[in-house]
RODREN-501895 format. One record per residue (C-alpha): x, y, z; residue in three letters. Coordinates in steps of 0.02 Angstrom, whole numbers, plus 50000, padded with zeros to 5 digits. Example, Ala and Ser with C-alpha at 12.3 -4.5 7.8 and 13.67 -1.06 7.14 Angstrom:
506154977550390ALA506844994750357SER
% end
This chain:
499514772650557UNK499394791350607UNK497884797050706UNK497304814150628UNK495934825750665UNK495954837050521UNK495704834550336UNK496474842950180UNK495114853650100UNK495824847249928UNK495344829749988UNK493514833750012UNK492994829549842UNK493954813349838UNK493214808750001UNK491524810549938UNK491864802449781UNK492704785949859UNK491304785949983UNK490144784849848UNK491164770849771UNK491094761049930UNK489214763549938UNK489204754749767UNK490294739849834UNK489224739349994UNK487604738349885UNK488374724349790UNK488964714549941UNK487264717850031UNK486154711649899UNK487124696949851UNK486914683149976UNK488454675150050UNK489544690349984UNK490164701950116UNK490934720450110UNK492414710950194UNK492814702450027UNK492824719549931UNK493884727450077UNK495184713450068UNK495254714749867UNK495644734449888UNK496924730150018UNK497744717649907UNK497644730049757UNK498094744949860UNK499924745549809UNK499424747149624UNK497994759449644UNK498614777749616UNK497604784649763UNK497854790349938UNK497704776150066UNK496444787650160UNK495294787050009UNK495374768849997UNK494954767050184UNK493474778750151UNK492794767150015UNK493094752550128UNK492134760150273UNK490714766550174UNK490474749450098UNK490374741750266UNK489114752750334UNK488024751150172UNK488174732750197UNK487434732450373UNK485904741950300UNK485594731550141UNK485994713550209UNK484184713050280UNK483554712550103UNK484154695550045UNK483914689750220UNK482024692850200UNK481754686950028UNK482964672350003UNK483234666850177UNK485054667950163UNK485624681350291UNK487444687450325UNK488124680850480UNK487714697150578UNK485874696150523UNK485674677650562UNK484684681050722UNK483384690450621UNK483034677550494UNK481614668350569UNK480654684150637UNK480864692250481UNK480234677950374UNK478654677450489UNK478294695250441UNK478504692550265UNK477364677950272UNK476024689650353UNK476264701450216UNK477304714050313UNK478924712750217UNK478964729750167UNK478754736050341UNK480104724350394UNK481304732550272UNK480914748850336UNK480984744050522UNK482764738050479UNK483244753950390UNK482494764650540UNK483464753250667UNK485124755050572UNK484974773650546UNK484504776850732UNK486034766150778UNK487174778650685UNK486254793450764UNK486484785750942UNK488264778850913UNK488964794950848UNK488764805450998UNK489124791351118UNK490744785651035UNK491934797251132UNK491214792151309UNK490964774351279UNK492734773251187UNK493454781851348UNK492614769351461UNK493164753651357UNK495124760351346UNK494914761351538UNK494294744051558UNK495004735851407UNK496674729451500UNK495524721751625UNK494424713151497UNK495914707551399UNK496674699651554UNK494994690451592UNK494464688151410UNK494064668951440UNK492914672351580UNK492094686051473UNK491794673951330UNK491154660351441UNK489924672751526UNK489324677751352UNK489074659351298UNK488214655051465UNK487044669951446UNK486494664051272UNK486184647151348UNK485224652851490UNK484074663351379UNK483504649051279UNK481674643951295UNK481844626951368UNK483154614051441UNK483084604951276UNK483434620551187UNK484944625251291UNK485654607951276UNK485454608151087UNK486254626351092UNK487794619551190UNK487934603751063UNK487854616350917UNK489094627250991UNK490264613551017UNK490164606950841UNK490454624650783UNK491914626750891UNK492824611850831UNK492444616250660UNK493224633550687UNK494694626150770UNK495074614050634UNK494814625850493UNK495054644650534UNK497004644950521UNK496974636150357UNK497744645650212UNK496904638650056UNK497434641249870UNK496014649749783UNK495674660149622UNK495444675849723UNK496564680449871UNK495124690749948UNK494394680850075UNK494674668550220UNK493894651150295UNK492584663450363UNK491754664650202UNK491404645950185UNK491104643850368UNK489844658250389UNK488934655250236UNK488824636750278UNK488304639250453UNK487094653450433UNK486564654050256UNK486394637150164UNK485424627850306UNK484104641150303UNK484044639950107UNK483884620850118UNK482504620850249UNK481404634050147UNK481654623949987UNK479844618449929UNK479104632150031UNK477844644849955UNK479184659449939UNK478714677749961UNK476854679449957UNK475974696849909UNK476494710750022UNK475404723950097UNK475844742350139UNK477344748250209UNK476524758350359UNK477654755150526UNK476474745750663UNK477694749450807UNK477514764550923UNK478944777850904UNK479484776251081UNK479644757551077UNK480624758450907UNK481834770250986UNK482084760951147UNK482364744151044UNK483524753750920UNK484534760351075UNK484744743951160UNK485354736350998UNK486594750950978UNK487284748951147UNK487464730251128UNK488424734150968UNK489414745551051UNK489924732851179UNK490424719051061UNK491354730150950UNK492784729751066UNK492744710851100UNK493514697250983UNK492404683250923UNK490844691750985UNK489714695350832UNK488214708450812UNK487094693450812UNK487604689950986UNK487384708351028UNK485614706650972UNK485284692851104UNK486104704051238UNK484964718551192UNK483444709051200UNK483184709351393UNK483244728751389UNK481744729751249UNK479934730851293UNK479614712951223UNK477894718551164UNK478224714350981UNK479704701050974UNK479694700250790UNK479844718250753UNK481024720750896UNK482134706650837UNK482404715450670UNK482634732450741UNK483844726850881UNK484844716350760UNK485034730150628UNK485504743250755UNK486864731750831UNK487514726950661UNK487684745450606UNK488294751650776UNK489594737050785UNK490384744450621UNK490484760550709UNK491214755950862UNK492394743150777UNK493114759950701UNK493244766950872UNK494134752050934UNK495424753550783UNK495574772050827UNK495844770751019UNK496604753951040UNK497324749750867UNK496344733250867UNK495394728550708UNK493894719350754UNK493054716350586UNK493634711450409UNK493444730050350UNK494474735950489UNK495914722350458UNK495914728050279UNK496014745950330UNK497464742150447UNK498324731950323UNK498214746150198UNK499044757750320UNK497494769950312UNK497814786050407UNK496524787350536UNK496014805350489UNK494314806250593UNK493374819150489UNK493614809250332UNK493094792950409UNK491574800250496UNK491064808150324UNK491194790050260UNK489964784050393UNK488734797450371UNK488654795650179UNK488614776650188UNK487214778250315UNK486164790150218UNK486344780350057UNK486094764150149UNK484344770750209UNK483734776250041UNK484334760849962UNK483304748950084UNK481814757750039UNK482184760849866UNK482854743449813UNK482044732049946UNK480174732949883UNK480784728649705UNK481794713949768UNK480244707249871UNK479164708949707UNK480374701149601UNK480714685749706UNK478834683849739UNK478584680649551UNK479894666149541UNK479904648249575UNK480594648049756UNK481374631649744UNK482284635149583UNK482844652949669UNK483384642649823UNK484324631349717UNK485184644449618UNK485714653849777UNK486444638149847UNK487414635949689UNK488034653649717UNK488624650749888UNK489634634849833UNK490334645849690UNK490854659249812UNK491764647549928UNK492644641349774UNK493174657749716UNK493834663749883UNK494444648149969UNK494654634149826UNK494014617149838UNK494474614750021UNK493354629350061UNK491904620049961UNK492264604750074UNK492214616350217UNK490614625150166UNK489684607950145UNK490274602250324UNK489674619550401UNK488014616350311UNK487694600850399UNK488284607950569UNK487084623350532UNK485544611250511UNK485734605550689UNK484934620950789UNK483304619850722UNK483034602050754UNK483234606250948UNK482174621050927UNK483684632150978UNK484364648450898UNK485674648450765UNK486724661350860UNK487564647550961UNK488494642850795UNK489524657950823UNK490534646450928UNK491524644450772UNK492444661150820UNK492234659951008UNK492724641951035UNK494454643950960UNK494784659151072UNK494294648451230UNK495494633851179UNK
% end
């Protein structure tokens, strides 16, 4: 792929149109639990030879979808208890705010955190990328030690010895599951996914859903006023953004882990709100810096970047930055415009029925993208995902499904 710094003025209209198309795809993936922008990106990559469009425009659509997804995935995470993998760390703090009637505020905290992450990431992209290019050979040569340090940090920051041991046990189970299944090439109705679909929805989505069955669901929500000081909000978003920048260059390390890495740098005066802001900022910044990693190092770190790389998207920086900005602006407005309605709608429904329907949807998505073998992996992953709460440990240790195979 060529790296370009200019954009043909004739392409401007196409860039905007395809970015808005990507916004529509990212909206669908963000609001449907278990679905990810990666799925649409891989579908576009597979269909690219038959689509009469410039590969650059397809890349714009993929990137805009990925950015919008990082804004909107908080909506089902709060209302249904089924987060995207990158939002897993925010699930319980977010639910506490919803139960307290502060769900509308939580949505806006997430939107502001993601928007600030874009505002922080864009000016820092060049210096941070320059540093990472200089240090990357050293990091790559010692990647095993780096990943062990990350795992050790996650365990050491647990609340008790029991939680740390439980986290280590959950990490080991997830690592074994990843080692056994990640390289499987299943026959499926749609060739637009990988074993990550059943693994991540099983580990992070279904267990939260099962644990929530029989609960009261979404109670009436109060006003949307932000109860967090601006300075604290900015510091928390900045910490999440920098952590998202770090993991954007490291294989196997997710935005959920970035959120934990960011926590020591936040004021810690309001943990639930800080979790949501840091997680949202890390997730969105991770997408921006994953693009930087592809531009500078040629290494795709996310499913969207893999799809762009596979499609042969020209790395024309102005067009891709335009996609990021349009995606961020639309994502912010959509969280505010759609999130409140989502909360109200779910609040009027029978929560056990809603949970059962969403669980069935996750099973269906596993089958569509990975066939019957994927359904089996999803069910096993669900059992593994039930382990962390029984030890009082964080679900983030389940990211061993990606880190573990890299260590073996």
